[in-house]
Structures are given as structure tokens and as C-alpha cells.
N, C-alpha and C positions, 0 to 999 in steps of 0.2 A: 375698718378705717385705714387709709393709706399711711405710709411711713413718712410723715411730713416733719421736716426739721426747719427750725428757724434759728438763725445765728443772732443772738442778742449779746450785747456787750455788758458784762457784769460790772455793776458799780461797787460790789463787795470787795473784800480783799482778793486780789487776783494774783495768779502765779506769773511773775514776770521773768521766770527763769528760761529765757530763750535768747538765741542769737539772731541777728538780723543782717542780711546782705542787701545792700542797696544796689540796684541795677539801673543803669542808664541805657535805654535802647528805644528806637522808634518802631520796633517790631510790634505787630498786633499781639494780643495776649495768647492766642492759640499758637502763633509762630514762635514766640519766645519760650513757651512751655515745651514745644516740640524740640527746640534747639537745646534747652537745658536738659531735658530727658536724654537726648542723644549724647551730649557732651559729658554729663555727670553720671549717667547710668541710673537716673531716677525714673519713677513711673507716675509722675504727676498727672492727675486727671481733673477735668472740670467738675466742681462740686455742683450738686443739684440746685443749691441756692446761692445767690450772690450775697455779699456782705452789704446790708442795707443800713444806711445812717440817715437820720432825720426825715425818713419817709420818702425823700426824693433823690437821694444819692445811692448809687448801686455800683459796687466794685467787684470785678470778677475774681473768683477764688479757684485755685487748683490745689489739690492736696494729695499726699501719699503717706501712708503709714508703713514705714520700713520696719516691719516687726523683727526681721533678722538682726538688724543693727540697733534696734530700739531707738529709732529716730522718726519724728513726725515732721514732715516737710509741708509748708504751705507757701504758695506763690500768690501774692496779692497785688492787684493793680493799684497804683497810687492815684490814678486819674479816672474821672468819669465825666461824661458829657451830660450836662443838665439842660434840657429844653425849657425855655421860659416863653410863655405867650402873654403879650401885653395887648389888651383890647384897644382897638383903634377907634378914633372918633369919626363919625360920619360914615361914608360909603365904602371905605377901604376895608380889606380883610385884616384880621388880627396880625400883629407882628410876632414872628417867632424868632427868638434869638437863642443861640447856644453858647453856654459858657462852660469852662472846665473847672471842676471842683477837685479837691485833693483829700485823700484819707489822712495823710500826715501833712498838715498845712505848712509847717516850718521846713519841709523838705520837698518843695514843689518841683525841684529839678529832677527828682528821682521818679522813674517811670514804674518800677516794680520793686517789691520787697520780697525776698525769700526768707521766710521765717523758719528757723531750725530749732526744734525742741529737742536738744540733746546736749550732752556734756563733752562731746568729743571734739576737742580743738583741732586735731590733725585733720579729721574729716572735713571740718568747716573750712579751714584754710585751703585744703586741696580743691574743694568745690569752687571756691572763689577763683583759683587759678584756671580751672576748667571753663568757668563762665566767661572769664576775660579772653579766652581764646576763641569764643564764638564771634564770627566775623561781623555781625550786625550789633554787637554789644559795644557801646562806646567805652564804658567802664563798669566794674563791679568791685565793691569794697565792703569791709565790715562796718557796721554802724553801731555806735555806742547807744544802747537803748536807755541808759540811766537818765540822760538829759533831754529825752524827747518829751515835749509837752503833750503831744497827742498820742502818747504810747498806749493809752487805754483803748484806742481804736484798733489796736492789734491783738487785743485779748478777746477771743470768741470761742 
């Protein structure tokens, strides 16, 4: 049997000991990943499975386990396009509309989150400086995870 993994969000007590960098950029997920890897010396790669919520929302995930520095990095898209089909009456084809859904609904302005599972504050602030130097990044800044209502969506 193949090595199949599913990312499920645990409703149990969860480890919220992570830092979060909010990134505003209109780059595609693969392009922002490449730019962050280049600017920060990371090796983020697309995960085999996206993060799926409610059966119809799918958010791209990139991760890298930096064993040398004992840091686990995860880049998560905050946006996903959801196609909705509404049946039409009569002879016309069904209407297909697209809407954007968000992983962290109260932070709709954020395009990506870089989740950092580590205690190293210096490393964290250094990476924020590097990300802000990427030409297509509008801004990147630390986000306080304590007050996020949808924080559980980031635990997987």
C-alpha cells in the first residue's frame, strides 16, 4: 500500500508553539516559494497533499524540515478559489461562479502565511527582513497567533 498522508486538523489539545509571518504578495504560490527559498536560504517544497477544509476548500502547502537548525517551516496559501455551479432553469447551461475562500478568515488581506516551528527569535526576524526585500512582496510582518480566531486551521 502506498504512503498516503492526509492532513487533518486536530480538535484535541494542540501545540500552538509556533510563530507566524504574514506575507502580502500577488505572486503565484510556486513563485513566492521560489523567491523565499532564494532570499532566505530555505528549501521549501510542495507537499504531496494540500490542506483541505470542509471538503471543498484546498490550500497549497510547502514545507521544509531544517534538521540542522531544528526548525520546521511551512508556507501556506491563505486563499483558494472555489467553483460553484448553480443549475439554470430552462435551456441554458449551468452557471459556474468562482469565489475566493480564506484559511484565516479574519486576515483576508494576507496572501500567505509562513509558519515557523522554532524558538529562535533572531532567525525569525532575520527571515522577515529577507522576505521584505523580495521585489514582488508588498509587505511581510510577524503575526500574533494568540488572538487569531481561526488559529486551529494552522494546526496540522
